[in-house]
C-alpha positions as CSV (number, residue, x, y, z in Angstrom):
1,M,-18.5,-35.1,36.7
2,P,-18.6,-32.4,34.0
3,F,-19.4,-28.8,35.1
4,D,-23.1,-28.1,35.2
5,P,-24.0,-24.4,35.5
6,S,-27.5,-25.2,36.7
7,I,-26.1,-26.6,40.0
8,P,-26.9,-25.4,42.6
9,Q,-30.4,-24.3,41.8
10,D,-31.8,-21.0,43.1
11,H,-33.0,-21.3,46.7
12,A,-31.9,-24.9,47.0
13,L,-30.2,-26.3,50.1
14,I,-26.5,-26.6,49.6
15,E,-25.1,-30.2,49.6
16,A,-21.4,-30.7,49.8
17,S,-21.0,-33.5,47.3
18,P,-22.5,-31.9,44.2
19,L,-20.8,-28.6,45.1
20,R,-17.5,-30.3,45.5
21,G,-18.0,-31.9,42.1
22,Q,-18.7,-28.5,40.6
23,F,-15.5,-27.0,42.0
24,N,-13.5,-30.0,40.9
25,S,-14.9,-29.7,37.4
26,L,-14.1,-26.0,37.3
27,K,-10.6,-26.7,38.5
28,A,-10.1,-29.3,35.7
29,L,-11.3,-26.7,33.1
30,V,-8.8,-24.1,34.5
31,D,-6.0,-26.7,34.6
32,D,-6.6,-27.6,30.9
33,R,-6.1,-24.0,29.7
34,V,-2.8,-23.0,28.0
35,T,-0.5,-21.0,30.2
36,P,1.2,-17.8,29.0
37,E,4.5,-19.6,29.2
38,E,3.2,-22.3,26.9
39,M,1.9,-19.7,24.4
40,I,5.3,-17.9,24.4
41,E,7.1,-21.2,23.8
42,A,4.7,-22.1,20.9
43,R,5.2,-18.7,19.4
44,N,9.0,-18.9,19.6
45,D,8.9,-22.4,18.1
46,A,6.8,-21.1,15.2
47,I,9.2,-18.1,14.6
48,S,12.2,-20.5,14.7
49,A,10.6,-22.8,12.1
50,A,9.8,-19.8,9.9
51,E,13.3,-18.5,10.1
52,A,14.8,-21.9,9.3
53,S,12.8,-22.1,6.1
54,S,13.2,-18.5,4.9
55,A,15.9,-17.0,2.8
56,R,18.8,-15.2,4.4
57,N,19.4,-11.5,4.0
58,C,20.8,-10.7,0.6
59,N,21.6,-7.1,1.2
60,Q,25.3,-7.9,0.7
61,V,24.8,-8.7,-3.0
62,L,25.6,-5.4,-4.8
63,P,24.0,-4.5,-8.1
64,L,26.0,-4.9,-11.3
65,S,27.6,-1.7,-12.5
66,M,27.5,-2.2,-16.2
67,N,25.4,-1.4,-19.3
68,A,24.3,-4.1,-21.7
69,D,26.6,-4.4,-24.8
70,P,24.7,-4.2,-28.1
71,E,26.9,-7.1,-29.3
72,Y,27.5,-10.5,-27.6
73,N,30.2,-10.0,-24.9
74,A,31.4,-13.2,-23.2
75,N,33.0,-11.3,-20.3
76,Q,29.7,-9.5,-19.6
77,I,27.7,-12.7,-19.7
78,Q,30.2,-14.4,-17.3
79,E,30.0,-11.5,-14.9
80,M,26.1,-11.8,-15.0
81,I,26.4,-15.5,-14.3
82,L,28.7,-14.9,-11.3
83,K,26.4,-12.2,-9.9
84,F,23.4,-14.5,-10.3
85,N,25.2,-17.3,-8.5
86,E,26.2,-14.9,-5.7
87,L,22.6,-14.0,-5.3
88,L,21.5,-17.6,-5.3
89,N,24.1,-18.5,-2.6
90,A,23.0,-15.5,-0.5
91,L,19.3,-16.6,-0.7
92,Q,20.0,-20.3,0.2
93,R,20.2,-21.5,3.8
């Protein structure tokens, strides 16, 4: 029996069976609610999933300490490629 807020009616004689049904319906509603422990577990699962799909900390990748050469410089290009690869590796999980 679903909960019926109109039972018992004002000034009505109390009958055990309908009142018992009301209490059982209310208990079922309370039992169906999410507990704080379930909410914490769901939150922790969501955080873990977000961390698993996010990039790692890339603070260990230091900036390049060079100025751009006005002419093509193969060593400078190679250093930029290595730094770019270092950054990509730091960002991947």
